[in-house]
TORGU-691970 format. One record per residue (C-alpha): x, y, z. Coordinates in Angstrom, 3 decimals. Layout:
BEGIN
X->X; Y->Y; Z->Z;
...
! end
This chain:
BEGIN
X->-28.337; Y->-37.621; Z->21.598;
X->-24.652; Y->-36.911; Z->20.787;
X->-23.787; Y->-34.570; Z->17.945;
X->-20.022; Y->-34.995; Z->18.269;
X->-17.939; Y->-38.129; Z->18.772;
X->-17.359; Y->-38.812; Z->22.428;
X->-13.871; Y->-38.389; Z->23.794;
X->-12.376; Y->-41.782; Z->24.487;
X->-9.100; Y->-43.075; Z->25.792;
X->-6.545; Y->-43.472; Z->23.039;
X->-3.002; Y->-44.694; Z->22.829;
X->-0.520; Y->-42.110; Z->24.020;
X->1.721; Y->-42.913; Z->21.077;
X->0.732; Y->-43.172; Z->17.448;
X->1.690; Y->-46.201; Z->15.420;
X->5.299; Y->-45.602; Z->14.225;
X->4.403; Y->-46.604; Z->10.662;
X->1.630; Y->-44.008; Z->10.579;
X->4.032; Y->-41.363; Z->11.927;
X->6.619; Y->-42.226; Z->9.271;
X->3.981; Y->-41.915; Z->6.569;
X->2.953; Y->-38.500; Z->7.904;
X->6.528; Y->-37.228; Z->7.869;
X->7.272; Y->-38.689; Z->4.451;
X->4.118; Y->-37.417; Z->2.749;
X->4.315; Y->-33.999; Z->4.425;
X->7.953; Y->-33.411; Z->3.455;
X->7.723; Y->-34.922; Z->-0.031;
X->4.620; Y->-32.914; Z->-0.878;
X->6.327; Y->-29.759; Z->0.390;
X->9.357; Y->-30.419; Z->-1.840;
X->7.162; Y->-31.236; Z->-4.837;
X->5.100; Y->-28.067; Z->-4.447;
X->8.303; Y->-26.026; Z->-4.144;
X->9.569; Y->-27.448; Z->-7.447;
X->6.176; Y->-27.147; Z->-9.120;
X->5.668; Y->-23.525; Z->-8.025;
X->9.088; Y->-22.631; Z->-9.450;
X->8.351; Y->-24.488; Z->-12.707;
X->4.903; Y->-23.171; Z->-13.562;
X->4.746; Y->-19.834; Z->-15.375;
X->2.676; Y->-17.038; Z->-13.898;
X->-0.999; Y->-17.555; Z->-14.757;
X->-3.345; Y->-14.781; Z->-15.783;
X->-5.346; Y->-14.963; Z->-12.549;
X->-2.209; Y->-14.836; Z->-10.425;
X->-0.903; Y->-11.878; Z->-12.393;
X->-4.216; Y->-10.107; Z->-11.850;
X->-4.015; Y->-10.680; Z->-8.082;
X->-0.379; Y->-9.579; Z->-8.168;
X->-1.537; Y->-6.220; Z->-9.536;
X->-4.191; Y->-6.036; Z->-6.878;
X->-1.358; Y->-6.268; Z->-4.377;
X->0.500; Y->-3.475; Z->-6.172;
X->-2.506; Y->-1.184; Z->-5.534;
X->-3.161; Y->-1.802; Z->-1.809;
X->-6.804; Y->-1.554; Z->-0.799;
X->-9.311; Y->-3.248; Z->1.471;
X->-11.422; Y->-4.483; Z->-1.437;
X->-11.192; Y->-5.151; Z->-5.188;
X->-13.532; Y->-5.293; Z->-8.173;
X->-14.278; Y->-9.038; Z->-8.235;
X->-13.607; Y->-10.244; Z->-4.717;
X->-12.643; Y->-9.238; Z->-1.183;
X->-8.976; Y->-8.388; Z->-0.581;
X->-7.362; Y->-11.287; Z->1.317;
X->-5.416; Y->-12.809; Z->-1.592;
X->-3.894; Y->-9.390; Z->-2.347;
X->-2.911; Y->-9.009; Z->1.304;
X->-1.188; Y->-12.401; Z->1.221;
X->0.681; Y->-11.440; Z->-1.942;
X->1.713; Y->-8.131; Z->-0.366;
X->3.316; Y->-10.067; Z->2.476;
X->4.969; Y->-12.552; Z->0.120;
X->6.348; Y->-9.730; Z->-2.066;
X->7.752; Y->-7.937; Z->0.974;
X->9.640; Y->-11.079; Z->2.020;
X->10.632; Y->-12.752; Z->-1.237;
X->10.048; Y->-10.426; Z->-4.194;
X->7.974; Y->-10.427; Z->-7.372;
X->8.825; Y->-13.763; Z->-9.009;
X->6.008; Y->-16.241; Z->-9.570;
X->7.480; Y->-18.698; Z->-7.069;
X->7.798; Y->-15.926; Z->-4.485;
X->4.140; Y->-14.963; Z->-4.412;
X->3.264; Y->-18.687; Z->-4.226;
X->5.220; Y->-19.366; Z->-1.037;
X->2.043; Y->-19.341; Z->1.127;
X->0.693; Y->-22.139; Z->-1.073;
X->3.663; Y->-24.303; Z->-0.095;
X->2.493; Y->-24.232; Z->3.512;
X->-1.262; Y->-24.265; Z->2.952;
X->-1.847; Y->-28.062; Z->3.132;
X->0.289; Y->-28.177; Z->6.281;
X->-1.909; Y->-25.495; Z->7.828;
X->-5.089; Y->-27.376; Z->6.934;
X->-3.632; Y->-30.630; Z->8.230;
X->-2.751; Y->-28.919; Z->11.504;
X->-6.357; Y->-27.692; Z->11.791;
X->-7.678; Y->-31.236; Z->11.254;
X->-5.314; Y->-32.609; Z->13.908;
X->-6.132; Y->-29.853; Z->16.398;
X->-9.863; Y->-30.372; Z->15.958;
X->-10.098; Y->-34.134; Z->16.283;
X->-6.995; Y->-35.400; Z->18.074;
X->-8.630; Y->-34.974; Z->21.525;
X->-11.255; Y->-37.497; Z->20.391;
X->-9.057; Y->-40.079; Z->18.708;
X->-5.409; Y->-39.327; Z->17.992;
X->-5.010; Y->-42.238; Z->15.613;
X->-8.097; Y->-41.444; Z->13.565;
X->-7.162; Y->-37.734; Z->13.456;
X->-3.672; Y->-38.625; Z->12.217;
X->-5.221; Y->-40.815; Z->9.522;
X->-7.461; Y->-37.933; Z->8.462;
X->-4.425; Y->-35.658; Z->8.073;
X->-2.466; Y->-38.277; Z->6.142;
X->-5.297; Y->-39.165; Z->3.784;
X->-5.991; Y->-35.488; Z->3.130;
X->-2.314; Y->-34.895; Z->2.349;
X->-2.348; Y->-37.794; Z->-0.105;
X->-5.009; Y->-36.122; Z->-2.255;
X->-3.508; Y->-35.051; Z->-5.610;
X->-4.803; Y->-31.473; Z->-5.330;
X->-2.576; Y->-30.895; Z->-2.301;
X->0.466; Y->-31.670; Z->-4.420;
X->-0.565; Y->-30.034; Z->-7.693;
X->-2.286; Y->-26.872; Z->-6.483;
X->0.591; Y->-24.405; Z->-6.227;
X->-1.251; Y->-21.388; Z->-7.638;
X->-2.080; Y->-18.339; Z->-5.529;
X->-5.785; Y->-17.599; Z->-5.990;
X->-8.693; Y->-16.228; Z->-3.982;
X->-9.415; Y->-19.815; Z->-2.913;
X->-6.046; Y->-20.122; Z->-1.146;
X->-6.807; Y->-18.095; Z->2.004;
X->-10.420; Y->-19.312; Z->1.959;
X->-9.225; Y->-22.924; Z->2.293;
X->-7.056; Y->-22.136; Z->5.304;
X->-9.464; Y->-19.915; Z->7.217;
X->-12.442; Y->-22.199; Z->6.587;
X->-10.489; Y->-25.150; Z->8.009;
X->-9.542; Y->-23.232; Z->11.144;
X->-13.048; Y->-21.883; Z->11.646;
X->-14.448; Y->-25.405; Z->11.591;
X->-11.653; Y->-26.714; Z->13.828;
X->-12.320; Y->-24.024; Z->16.446;
X->-16.059; Y->-24.692; Z->16.345;
X->-15.522; Y->-28.442; Z->16.748;
X->-13.480; Y->-27.850; Z->19.882;
X->-15.910; Y->-25.222; Z->21.180;
X->-18.843; Y->-27.577; Z->20.768;
X->-17.005; Y->-30.448; Z->22.426;
X->-16.247; Y->-28.345; Z->25.485;
X->-19.739; Y->-26.872; Z->25.642;
X->-21.424; Y->-30.275; Z->25.400;
X->-19.465; Y->-31.254; Z->28.506;
X->-20.842; Y->-28.200; Z->30.318;
X->-17.900; Y->-25.805; Z->29.927;
X->-18.938; Y->-22.941; Z->27.580;
X->-15.971; Y->-22.158; Z->25.329;
X->-16.662; Y->-18.561; Z->24.390;
X->-13.086; Y->-17.988; Z->23.272;
X->-13.244; Y->-20.866; Z->20.803;
X->-16.584; Y->-19.695; Z->19.416;
X->-14.993; Y->-16.262; Z->19.005;
X->-11.969; Y->-17.780; Z->17.239;
X->-14.279; Y->-19.640; Z->14.862;
X->-16.077; Y->-16.375; Z->14.113;
X->-12.870; Y->-14.454; Z->13.461;
X->-11.677; Y->-17.232; Z->11.126;
X->-14.910; Y->-17.318; Z->9.125;
X->-14.714; Y->-13.515; Z->8.912;
X->-11.233; Y->-13.822; Z->7.416;
X->-12.592; Y->-16.509; Z->5.078;
X->-15.321; Y->-14.064; Z->4.011;
X->-12.621; Y->-11.479; Z->3.246;
X->-11.057; Y->-14.144; Z->1.034;
X->-14.070; Y->-15.185; Z->-1.011;
X->-17.836; Y->-15.007; Z->-0.682;
X->-18.105; Y->-18.802; Z->-0.644;
X->-17.515; Y->-18.453; Z->3.093;
X->-21.253; Y->-17.701; Z->3.221;
X->-21.869; Y->-21.382; Z->2.396;
X->-19.863; Y->-22.377; Z->5.458;
X->-21.963; Y->-19.969; Z->7.517;
X->-25.097; Y->-21.593; Z->6.101;
X->-23.747; Y->-24.991; Z->7.174;
X->-23.320; Y->-23.609; Z->10.702;
X->-26.917; Y->-22.390; Z->10.724;
X->-28.165; Y->-25.816; Z->9.631;
X->-26.105; Y->-27.461; Z->12.347;
X->-27.234; Y->-25.174; Z->15.169;
X->-30.874; Y->-25.292; Z->14.030;
X->-30.919; Y->-29.070; Z->13.838;
X->-28.531; Y->-30.288; Z->16.523;
X->-27.282; Y->-27.500; Z->18.788;
X->-30.215; Y->-25.200; Z->19.552;
X->-29.368; Y->-25.321; Z->23.253;
X->-26.031; Y->-23.674; Z->22.527;
X->-27.389; Y->-20.785; Z->20.453;
X->-25.358; Y->-18.297; Z->22.502;
X->-22.214; Y->-19.820; Z->21.033;
X->-23.556; Y->-19.129; Z->17.558;
X->-24.237; Y->-15.514; Z->18.554;
X->-20.637; Y->-15.111; Z->19.728;
X->-19.413; Y->-16.645; Z->16.474;
X->-21.557; Y->-14.308; Z->14.359;
X->-20.573; Y->-11.252; Z->16.399;
X->-16.867; Y->-11.983; Z->15.883;
X->-17.285; Y->-12.618; Z->12.152;
X->-19.498; Y->-9.585; Z->11.555;
X->-16.709; Y->-6.929; Z->11.435;
X->-15.333; Y->-8.538; Z->8.268;
X->-18.744; Y->-8.293; Z->6.588;
X->-19.104; Y->-4.672; Z->7.707;
X->-15.644; Y->-3.841; Z->6.311;
X->-16.588; Y->-5.375; Z->2.973;
X->-19.927; Y->-3.546; Z->2.958;
X->-18.177; Y->-0.257; Z->3.691;
X->-15.734; Y->-0.772; Z->0.817;
X->-18.592; Y->-1.514; Z->-1.597;
X->-20.474; Y->1.569; Z->-0.453;
X->-17.473; Y->3.689; Z->-1.444;
X->-16.501; Y->1.711; Z->-4.571;
X->-19.460; Y->1.430; Z->-6.904;
X->-20.797; Y->-1.792; Z->-5.274;
X->-18.553; Y->-3.612; Z->-7.740;
X->-18.508; Y->-6.847; Z->-5.717;
X->-22.301; Y->-6.932; Z->-5.669;
X->-22.673; Y->-5.882; Z->-9.295;
X->-20.191; Y->-8.501; Z->-10.433;
X->-21.173; Y->-11.485; Z->-8.291;
X->-24.950; Y->-10.958; Z->-8.278;
X->-25.741; Y->-9.239; Z->-11.568;
X->-23.064; Y->-8.974; Z->-14.273;
X->-21.652; Y->-12.500; Z->-14.151;
X->-25.118; Y->-14.120; Z->-14.064;
X->-26.916; Y->-12.285; Z->-16.849;
X->-26.368; Y->-15.055; Z->-19.403;
X->-26.745; Y->-18.001; Z->-17.020;
X->-29.164; Y->-20.578; Z->-18.390;
X->-30.069; Y->-24.107; Z->-17.329;
X->-28.232; Y->-27.067; Z->-18.804;
X->-28.067; Y->-30.717; Z->-17.782;
X->-24.520; Y->-30.784; Z->-19.104;
X->-23.541; Y->-28.373; Z->-16.300;
X->-25.062; Y->-30.714; Z->-13.719;
X->-23.160; Y->-33.620; Z->-15.221;
X->-19.956; Y->-31.607; Z->-15.237;
X->-20.393; Y->-30.817; Z->-11.535;
X->-20.931; Y->-34.456; Z->-10.637;
X->-17.898; Y->-35.472; Z->-12.701;
X->-15.794; Y->-32.736; Z->-11.052;
X->-16.764; Y->-33.871; Z->-7.570;
X->-16.101; Y->-37.533; Z->-8.389;
X->-12.697; Y->-36.674; Z->-9.835;
X->-11.754; Y->-34.526; Z->-6.858;
X->-12.546; Y->-37.375; Z->-4.466;
X->-10.987; Y->-39.998; Z->-6.739;
X->-12.035; Y->-43.609; Z->-7.222;
X->-10.804; Y->-44.740; Z->-3.811;
X->-12.951; Y->-42.351; Z->-1.805;
X->-15.933; Y->-42.785; Z->-4.107;
X->-15.778; Y->-46.529; Z->-3.492;
X->-15.348; Y->-46.003; Z->0.251;
X->-18.316; Y->-43.640; Z->0.378;
X->-20.439; Y->-46.226; Z->-1.399;
X->-19.364; Y->-49.032; Z->0.906;
X->-20.019; Y->-46.847; Z->3.946;
X->-23.494; Y->-45.806; Z->2.752;
X->-25.133; Y->-47.704; Z->5.602;
X->-23.198; Y->-45.637; Z->8.142;
X->-24.284; Y->-42.206; Z->6.886;
X->-27.466; Y->-42.145; Z->8.969;
X->-25.429; Y->-42.727; Z->12.123;
X->-22.984; Y->-40.033; Z->10.999;
X->-25.731; Y->-37.410; Z->11.229;
X->-25.937; Y->-38.196; Z->14.929;
X->-22.323; Y->-38.856; Z->15.869;
X->-20.670; Y->-36.306; Z->13.528;
X->-23.454; Y->-33.832; Z->12.768;
X->-21.214; Y->-30.764; Z->12.606;
X->-18.724; Y->-32.469; Z->10.299;
X->-21.521; Y->-33.734; Z->8.069;
X->-23.037; Y->-30.250; Z->7.824;
X->-19.806; Y->-28.484; Z->6.856;
X->-18.999; Y->-31.245; Z->4.357;
X->-22.417; Y->-31.714; Z->2.761;
X->-24.287; Y->-28.393; Z->2.939;
X->-21.831; Y->-26.359; Z->0.754;
X->-21.597; Y->-29.190; Z->-1.784;
X->-25.397; Y->-29.427; Z->-1.849;
X->-25.597; Y->-25.682; Z->-2.496;
X->-23.223; Y->-26.086; Z->-5.428;
X->-25.449; Y->-28.893; Z->-6.709;
X->-28.431; Y->-26.508; Z->-6.673;
X->-26.390; Y->-23.921; Z->-8.610;
X->-24.963; Y->-26.442; Z->-11.053;
X->-27.903; Y->-26.322; Z->-13.455;
X->-27.201; Y->-22.683; Z->-14.295;
X->-23.518; Y->-22.187; Z->-13.434;
X->-20.406; Y->-24.103; Z->-14.358;
X->-19.012; Y->-25.215; Z->-10.990;
X->-15.251; Y->-25.021; Z->-11.265;
X->-12.987; Y->-27.501; Z->-9.539;
X->-11.467; Y->-24.709; Z->-7.458;
X->-14.902; Y->-23.870; Z->-6.034;
X->-14.850; Y->-27.132; Z->-4.082;
X->-11.368; Y->-26.912; Z->-2.613;
X->-12.378; Y->-25.137; Z->0.611;
X->-14.960; Y->-27.772; Z->1.528;
X->-13.672; Y->-31.142; Z->0.415;
X->-11.191; Y->-31.410; Z->3.345;
X->-14.231; Y->-31.803; Z->5.611;
X->-15.579; Y->-34.562; Z->3.366;
X->-12.222; Y->-36.362; Z->3.539;
X->-12.221; Y->-36.063; Z->7.350;
X->-15.802; Y->-37.355; Z->7.515;
X->-15.053; Y->-40.361; Z->5.307;
X->-11.995; Y->-41.102; Z->7.431;
X->-14.285; Y->-41.407; Z->10.462;
X->-16.810; Y->-43.543; Z->8.569;
X->-14.383; Y->-46.073; Z->7.100;
X->-13.647; Y->-48.966; Z->9.479;
X->-10.183; Y->-48.723; Z->11.011;
X->-8.968; Y->-51.966; Z->9.461;
X->-9.598; Y->-50.572; Z->5.938;
X->-7.648; Y->-47.333; Z->6.337;
X->-4.374; Y->-48.940; Z->5.271;
X->-6.035; Y->-50.034; Z->2.033;
X->-7.354; Y->-46.505; Z->1.499;
X->-3.856; Y->-45.130; Z->2.003;
X->-2.468; Y->-47.564; Z->-0.533;
X->-5.137; Y->-46.711; Z->-3.112;
X->-4.677; Y->-42.965; Z->-2.670;
X->-0.919; Y->-43.345; Z->-3.034;
X->-1.383; Y->-45.106; Z->-6.383;
X->-3.900; Y->-42.484; Z->-7.562;
X->-1.499; Y->-39.723; Z->-6.527;
X->1.386; Y->-41.499; Z->-8.242;
X->-0.468; Y->-41.481; Z->-11.576;
X->-0.866; Y->-37.713; Z->-11.321;
X->2.777; Y->-37.166; Z->-10.444;
X->3.999; Y->-39.322; Z->-13.331;
X->1.791; Y->-37.314; Z->-15.700;
X->3.038; Y->-33.977; Z->-14.346;
X->6.680; Y->-35.037; Z->-14.459;
X->6.169; Y->-36.207; Z->-18.042;
X->4.653; Y->-32.868; Z->-19.051;
X->7.535; Y->-31.049; Z->-17.374;
X->9.962; Y->-32.809; Z->-19.715;
X->8.307; Y->-31.357; Z->-22.817;
X->9.228; Y->-28.058; Z->-24.453;
X->6.941; Y->-25.306; Z->-25.640;
X->7.160; Y->-26.176; Z->-29.332;
X->5.639; Y->-29.601; Z->-28.658;
X->2.376; Y->-27.943; Z->-27.638;
X->1.682; Y->-26.157; Z->-30.936;
X->-1.276; Y->-28.417; Z->-31.704;
X->-2.856; Y->-27.595; Z->-28.349;
X->-6.081; Y->-25.613; Z->-28.760;
X->-4.955; Y->-22.866; Z->-26.383;
X->-1.307; Y->-22.805; Z->-27.429;
X->-1.457; Y->-19.056; Z->-27.994;
X->-2.464; Y->-18.528; Z->-24.352;
X->0.383; Y->-20.782; Z->-23.231;
X->2.885; Y->-18.727; Z->-25.252;
X->1.367; Y->-15.560; Z->-23.807;
X->2.011; Y->-16.774; Z->-20.251;
X->5.390; Y->-18.457; Z->-20.760;
X->6.884; Y->-15.859; Z->-23.106;
X->5.387; Y->-12.670; Z->-21.698;
X->8.836; Y->-11.065; Z->-21.141;
X->9.888; Y->-11.796; Z->-24.734;
X->6.610; Y->-10.448; Z->-26.117;
X->6.966; Y->-7.241; Z->-24.115;
X->10.527; Y->-6.753; Z->-25.322;
X->9.346; Y->-6.984; Z->-28.945;
X->6.668; Y->-4.332; Z->-28.480;
X->7.816; Y->-1.886; Z->-25.796;
X->9.371; Y->1.401; Z->-26.871;
X->10.292; Y->4.702; Z->-25.179;
X->7.416; Y->7.172; Z->-24.772;
X->4.899; Y->4.521; Z->-25.907;
X->2.103; Y->3.273; Z->-23.640;
X->1.759; Y->-0.524; Z->-23.795;
X->-1.789; Y->-1.853; Z->-23.509;
X->-3.518; Y->-5.178; Z->-24.065;
X->-6.865; Y->-6.378; Z->-25.359;
X->-7.801; Y->-8.514; Z->-22.316;
X->-7.279; Y->-8.283; Z->-18.563;
X->-5.439; Y->-11.581; Z->-18.184;
X->-2.942; Y->-10.690; Z->-20.910;
X->-2.527; Y->-7.161; Z->-19.543;
X->-1.702; Y->-8.511; Z->-16.087;
X->0.882; Y->-10.924; Z->-17.509;
X->2.514; Y->-8.252; Z->-19.664;
X->2.560; Y->-5.855; Z->-16.737;
X->4.249; Y->-8.408; Z->-14.479;
X->6.850; Y->-9.029; Z->-17.173;
X->7.398; Y->-5.307; Z->-17.844;
X->7.369; Y->-4.217; Z->-14.212;
X->4.746; Y->-1.530; Z->-14.935;
X->0.974; Y->-1.662; Z->-14.932;
X->-0.454; Y->-2.403; Z->-18.390;
X->-4.050; Y->-1.196; Z->-18.944;
X->-6.662; Y->-2.752; Z->-21.227;
X->-7.761; Y->-0.872; Z->-24.334;
X->-11.438; Y->-1.350; Z->-25.146;
X->-14.462; Y->-2.748; Z->-23.353;
X->-12.762; Y->-5.786; Z->-21.825;
X->-14.829; Y->-8.552; Z->-20.252;
X->-17.346; Y->-8.596; Z->-17.410;
X->-14.827; Y->-9.876; Z->-14.872;
X->-11.416; Y->-8.735; Z->-13.622;
X->-12.311; Y->-5.089; Z->-14.267;
X->-10.028; Y->-3.624; Z->-11.584;
X->-8.751; Y->-1.256; Z->-14.292;
X->-12.030; Y->0.642; Z->-13.995;
X->-10.998; Y->1.708; Z->-10.508;
X->-7.279; Y->2.374; Z->-10.999;
X->-6.791; Y->3.616; Z->-14.577;
X->-7.545; Y->7.196; Z->-15.575;
X->-7.498; Y->7.099; Z->-19.387;
X->-7.514; Y->10.883; Z->-19.620;
X->-3.823; Y->10.914; Z->-18.706;
X->-3.061; Y->9.126; Z->-22.011;
X->-4.661; Y->11.891; Z->-24.108;
X->-2.433; Y->12.665; Z->-27.095;
X->-0.037; Y->9.787; Z->-26.328;
X->1.084; Y->6.960; Z->-28.591;
X->-0.391; Y->3.614; Z->-27.538;
X->0.553; Y->0.118; Z->-28.660;
X->-1.992; Y->-2.614; Z->-28.108;
X->-0.692; Y->-6.191; Z->-28.111;
X->-3.334; Y->-8.832; Z->-28.787;
X->-3.666; Y->-12.437; Z->-29.892;
X->-6.349; Y->-11.829; Z->-32.543;
X->-6.443; Y->-9.489; Z->-35.513;
X->-8.440; Y->-6.282; Z->-34.977;
X->-11.663; Y->-5.697; Z->-36.850;
X->-11.491; Y->-3.155; Z->-39.701;
X->-11.882; Y->0.349; Z->-38.311;
X->-11.816; Y->-0.832; Z->-34.686;
X->-9.090; Y->1.581; Z->-33.547;
X->-9.260; Y->4.454; Z->-36.035;
X->-11.952; Y->6.472; Z->-34.158;
X->-9.626; Y->6.887; Z->-31.182;
X->-6.367; Y->8.022; Z->-32.828;
X->-5.037; Y->10.517; Z->-35.303;
X->-3.297; Y->7.669; Z->-37.149;
X->-3.142; Y->3.875; Z->-36.801;
X->-0.778; Y->1.240; Z->-38.119;
X->-0.723; Y->-2.510; Z->-37.494;
X->1.810; Y->-5.295; Z->-37.818;
X->2.522; Y->-8.789; Z->-36.562;
X->5.214; Y->-10.232; Z->-34.371;
X->5.978; Y->-13.931; Z->-34.006;
X->6.840; Y->-15.703; Z->-30.774;
X->7.520; Y->-19.457; Z->-30.682;
X->5.756; Y->-19.890; Z->-34.001;
X->2.666; Y->-17.998; Z->-32.885;
X->1.658; Y->-14.674; Z->-34.494;
X->0.576; Y->-11.778; Z->-32.282;
X->-0.932; Y->-8.525; Z->-33.511;
X->0.314; Y->-5.039; Z->-32.646;
X->-1.798; Y->-1.937; Z->-33.158;
X->-0.025; Y->1.383; Z->-32.781;
X->-2.209; Y->4.458; Z->-32.449;
X->-0.704; Y->7.940; Z->-32.447;
X->-2.474; Y->10.909; Z->-30.855;
X->-4.950; Y->9.155; Z->-28.543;
X->-8.298; Y->10.992; Z->-28.452;
X->-9.570; Y->10.616; Z->-24.898;
X->-12.880; Y->12.365; Z->-25.553;
X->-13.756; Y->9.893; Z->-28.306;
X->-12.724; Y->7.008; Z->-26.067;
X->-14.823; Y->8.327; Z->-23.205;
X->-17.930; Y->8.678; Z->-25.359;
X->-17.636; Y->5.382; Z->-27.269;
X->-16.043; Y->3.058; Z->-24.718;
X->-16.304; Y->4.351; Z->-21.163;
X->-19.972; Y->5.300; Z->-21.481;
X->-20.729; Y->1.816; Z->-22.767;
X->-18.792; Y->0.380; Z->-19.810;
X->-20.956; Y->2.504; Z->-17.535;
X->-24.130; Y->1.246; Z->-19.201;
X->-23.116; Y->-2.396; Z->-18.926;
X->-21.410; Y->-2.600; Z->-15.541;
X->-22.366; Y->0.405; Z->-13.434;
X->-26.154; Y->0.501; Z->-13.711;
X->-26.668; Y->0.239; Z->-9.962;
X->-30.110; Y->-0.843; Z->-8.736;
X->-31.966; Y->2.220; Z->-7.502;
X->-32.251; Y->0.780; Z->-3.988;
X->-28.460; Y->0.682; Z->-3.562;
X->-27.071; Y->3.837; Z->-1.915;
X->-23.772; Y->4.919; Z->-3.471;
X->-21.306; Y->7.026; Z->-1.485;
X->-18.495; Y->6.892; Z->-4.014;
X->-17.538; Y->5.423; Z->-7.378;
X->-14.232; Y->6.539; Z->-8.837;
X->-15.137; Y->5.266; Z->-12.321;
X->-18.354; Y->7.276; Z->-12.477;
X->-16.725; Y->10.280; Z->-10.836;
X->-14.117; Y->10.356; Z->-13.607;
X->-16.756; Y->9.851; Z->-16.284;
X->-19.462; Y->12.281; Z->-15.215;
X->-18.321; Y->13.912; Z->-11.967;
X->-20.822; Y->12.074; Z->-9.750;
X->-20.953; Y->8.695; Z->-7.923;
X->-23.733; Y->7.578; Z->-10.264;
X->-23.937; Y->8.353; Z->-13.992;
X->-27.021; Y->8.128; Z->-16.157;
X->-26.895; Y->4.931; Z->-18.241;
! end
């Protein structure tokens, strides 16, 4: 029974109208993303990853290193501006579209071209200009699937394609070095081979063998760096997770929005064809459905962000393109174009506003922090004064604006704690520190750590910010009151985890593991 669509004769030339649409949408989306990436201010997450790239490593506190490696390359070519580090995002949808074409054009050139076009018409491909950990994951996941599709097609015809299986493995390894969600793609592969491709298990072994070095590299980094990836992703970020039906509803709403009304309607109309899809497109169904099903199982306890889905929904779009009858694809294109147009009109309208018009927005202070980071830094910075922030996102933004790394003063949050690995607070002993924060400090919050403390406010675009200046920083007091509490909360390794190195603990107590 077939598990992949059979190769059939197809027209040598694509329909000229379809080709024109591909060129128009590809070029227009590229131009729009270029404008949008130059318009958007640096976000806190991007600034954090920018500072990862300024401290080159093969792993980081929250995630594997791929996004930092991409930013390193972008900085080397184009500089430090927000638009410069986003240049890879300009090309990302083109790279995914190429993977879709490469995978399925040998089967049906016209249908593959439609899949590329309809994927490019999705609003996220126009609006997502931000450089995040999801960016490389999206690209490498698409190419891993594309290589496996071609490998399976050749192997079904009796020509084992070991090189393509190897390419798929290398790509999923690179995806794993981008974000751990690549494991969900690997799970989809296991489901596919267990259910539909057991006879070709050697191909799976080749794939796993070629992806394994990336996992070993990540394991080695964690062994030497406090197991921070494991502590963060398995323990620290999940301590307060509790079940809620509202989270399930939010996940469903997120998925429906991401697909949009046109695809939701098409999926409903094609519901009678899904059973046949498991036979004719089993691999595509697995990579589209299994990760989304895993998110559904998590949704009761975790808020599933929109960006979590971005690496997997291209496969769902490709699958729906194959399920929708050919005569309806023009209607789908028209509906997606209208849905996209609504988003673009909204974005262009927002771009015409100025900052002062957003003062009633709930998170206006955060907007000012991102847009006016250079102005805020200029108001606070002074010679021989160490600038710090109260939160990691703000610190990253201020550091990007100032051109120097800005540490966080205090406990910080459970995520984005790269400072633990790169900042030695003992070197600030006796210095004057200014902490810039959006909220007023609690009474007596800073006095234990300084010989003297004074506070004042600055105003930026109508929004007050608080400055705390402490003279004569007492590192010993900070170590005992703050860093030991950080150790208790975030570095209580399970006893079964061997630890070869942990720079945070080594600074704190002279050993890779400190007593809690």
